[in-house]
PAPABA-819625 format. One record per residue (C-alpha): residue in three letters; residue number from 1; x, y, z. Coordinates in steps of 0.25 Angstrom, whole numbers, plus 2048, in hexadecimal, padded with zeros to 3 digits. Example, Ala and Ser with C-alpha at 12.3 -4.5 7.8 and 13.67 -1.06 7.14 Angstrom:
["ALA" 1 [831 7EE 81F]]
["SER" 2 [837 7FC 81D]]
END
This chain:
["MET" 1 [10C 8CC 315]]
["SER" 2 [110 8C1 30C]]
["ASP" 3 [10F 8CA 300]]
["LYS" 4 [11A 8D3 306]]
["LYS" 5 [124 8C7 308]]
["MET" 6 [12D 8C3 2FD]]
["SER" 7 [131 8B5 2F9]]
["SER" 8 [13F 8B1 2FC]]
["SER" 9 [142 8AF 2ED]]
["ARG" 10 [13D 8BD 2EA]]
["ARG" 11 [146 8C3 2F5]]
["GLN" 12 [152 8BB 2F0]]
["HIS" 13 [150 8C0 2E2]]
["LEU" 14 [14F 8CF 2E7]]
["LYS" 15 [15B 8CD 2F0]]
["SER" 16 [164 8C8 2E4]]
["LEU" 17 [15F 8D3 2DB]]
["MET" 18 [163 8DD 2E6]]
["LEU" 19 [171 8D6 2E7]]
["GLN" 20 [173 8D7 2D8]]
["ILE" 21 [16F 8E6 2D7]]
["ALA" 22 [179 8E9 2E3]]
["GLN" 23 [184 8E1 2DC]]
["GLY" 24 [182 8E9 2CF]]
["PHE" 25 [183 8F6 2D8]]
["ILE" 26 [190 8F1 2DE]]
["GLU" 27 [196 8ED 2D1]]
["ALA" 28 [192 8FB 2CB]]
["GLU" 29 [198 902 2D7]]
["ALA" 30 [1A5 8FA 2D6]]
["ILE" 31 [1A6 8FE 2C7]]
["GLN" 32 [1A3 90C 2CA]]
["ALA" 33 [1AE 90C 2D5]]
["GLU" 34 [1B8 907 2CC]]
["GLU" 35 [1B5 911 2C1]]
["ASP" 36 [1B6 91C 2CC]]
["LYS" 37 [1C3 917 2D0]]
["ASN" 38 [1C9 916 2C2]]
["SER" 39 [1C4 925 2BF]]
["TYR" 40 [1CA 92A 2CC]]
["MET" 41 [1D7 923 2C9]]
["ASP" 42 [1D8 929 2BB]]
["GLU" 43 [1D5 937 2C0]]
["ASN" 44 [1DE 937 2CC]]
["VAL" 45 [1E9 92D 2CB]]
["PRO" 46 [1F4 92F 2C0]]
["SER" 47 [1F7 923 2B7]]
["LEU" 48 [203 91A 2BB]]
["SER" 49 [210 91B 2B3]]
["VAL" 50 [213 90E 2AD]]
["PRO" 51 [222 90B 2AB]]
["GLY" 52 [225 90C 29C]]
["SER" 53 [22D 8FF 299]]
["MET" 54 [22A 8F1 29C]]
["GLN" 55 [238 8EF 2A2]]
["GLU" 56 [234 8F9 2AD]]
["LEU" 57 [227 8F1 2B0]]
["GLN" 58 [22F 8E4 2B1]]
["ILE" 59 [239 8EB 2BB]]
["GLU" 60 [22E 8F0 2C4]]
["ASP" 61 [228 8E2 2C3]]
["LEU" 62 [235 8DB 2C7]]
["LYS" 63 [237 8E5 2D3]]
["ILE" 64 [229 8E1 2D8]]
["LYS" 65 [22C 8D2 2D7]]
["LEU" 66 [239 8D5 2DE]]
["GLN" 67 [232 8DB 2EA]]
["ASP" 68 [228 8CF 2EA]]
["LEU" 69 [234 8C5 2EB]]
["LYS" 70 [23B 8CD 2F6]]
["GLY" 71 [22E 8CC 2FE]]
["LYS" 72 [22D 8BD 2FC]]
["PHE" 73 [23A 8B8 301]]
["ARG" 74 [23F 8B9 310]]
["LYS" 75 [24D 8BA 314]]
["PRO" 76 [252 8AD 31A]]
["VAL" 77 [256 8AC 328]]
["LEU" 78 [265 8AD 32A]]
["LYS" 79 [26B 8A2 332]]
["LYS" 80 [275 8A5 33D]]
["VAL" 81 [284 8A1 339]]
["ARG" 82 [28F 8A1 343]]
["MET" 83 [29C 8A7 33D]]
["SER" 84 [2A9 8AB 343]]
["ALA" 85 [2AD 8BA 342]]
["ASP" 86 [2B8 8B6 338]]
["ALA" 87 [2AE 8AF 32F]]
["MET" 88 [2A4 8BA 330]]
["LEU" 89 [2AF 8C5 32C]]
["GLN" 90 [2B3 8BC 321]]
["ALA" 91 [2A5 8BB 31C]]
["LEU" 92 [2A3 8CA 31D]]
["LEU" 93 [2B0 8CE 317]]
["GLY" 94 [2B2 8C3 30D]]
["SER" 95 [2BE 8B9 30C]]
["LYS" 96 [2C8 8C3 308]]
["HIS" 97 [2C9 8CA 315]]
["LYS" 98 [2CE 8C1 320]]
["VAL" 99 [2CB 8C8 32E]]
["SER" 100 [2CC 8C0 33A]]
["MET" 101 [2C6 8C5 346]]
["ASP" 102 [2CB 8C0 353]]
["LEU" 103 [2C0 8C5 35D]]
["ARG" 104 [2C7 8C0 369]]
["SER" 105 [2D3 8CA 367]]
["ASN" 106 [2C9 8D5 368]]
["LEU" 107 [2C5 8D1 376]]
["LYS" 108 [2CA 8D8 382]]
["GLN" 109 [2D3 8D0 38B]]
["VAL" 110 [2D0 8D0 39A]]
["LYS" 111 [2DC 8D1 3A3]]
["LYS" 112 [2DE 8CA 3B0]]
["GLU" 113 [2DC 8D7 3B8]]
["VAL" 114 [2CE 8D2 3BC]]
["LYS" 115 [2D5 8C8 3C6]]
["GLU" 116 [2DD 8D3 3CC]]
["GLU" 117 [2D1 8DB 3CF]]
["VAL" 118 [2CA 8CF 3D6]]
["LYS" 119 [2D7 8CF 3DF]]
["ASP" 120 [2D5 8DE 3E2]]
["ALA" 121 [2C7 8DB 3E6]]
["ALA" 122 [2CB 8D1 3F0]]
["ASP" 123 [2D6 8DA 3F6]]
["TRP" 124 [2CB 8E5 3F7]]
["ARG" 125 [2C3 8DC 400]]
["LYS" 126 [2CE 8D9 409]]
["ASN" 127 [2D1 8E8 40A]]
["ILE" 128 [2C3 8EB 40E]]
["GLU" 129 [2C4 8E0 419]]
["ASP" 130 [2D1 8E6 41E]]
["LYS" 131 [2CB 8F4 41E]]
["ALA" 132 [2BE 8F0 425]]
["GLY" 133 [2BC 8F7 433]]
["MET" 134 [2C3 904 438]]
["ASP" 135 [2D1 8FF 437]]
["GLY" 136 [2CF 8FB 429]]
["ARG" 137 [2CB 909 425]]
["LYS" 138 [2D7 90F 42C]]
["LYS" 139 [2E0 906 424]]
["MET" 140 [2D8 90A 417]]
["PHE" 141 [2DB 919 41A]]
["GLU" 142 [2E9 917 41E]]
["SER" 143 [2ED 90E 412]]
["ASP" 144 [2E6 917 407]]
["PRO" 145 [2EF 924 408]]
END
């Protein structure tokens, strides 16, 4: 039984040899996969058309940089400002156009008819009291025509 057992140093040595062989296989597979990919790309994918002049390359590079810069900066939060209507119109139209906007002139004016309606309501209540009962109904029919 002791003949079948391996020493720990021998076992470690064999383990490291197996790992070295496996690592070699993995590297060989990676190289083969890269070669397969390159041959497939050569067969099936057309070659890229590269811009002819250096200026076109620079323009493309500047466009890419511009896109990057747009993404980096945030728009500032605008503060609320109180402005009169006249100041707002002057800011929109410029100093040449002087337009004054009197908003109060556009408001509807309320007449004093509302108070008269309230008086009519009081009279209506008195009329109801007067017309209450049978005598009141006779008066109502006699006064209508």
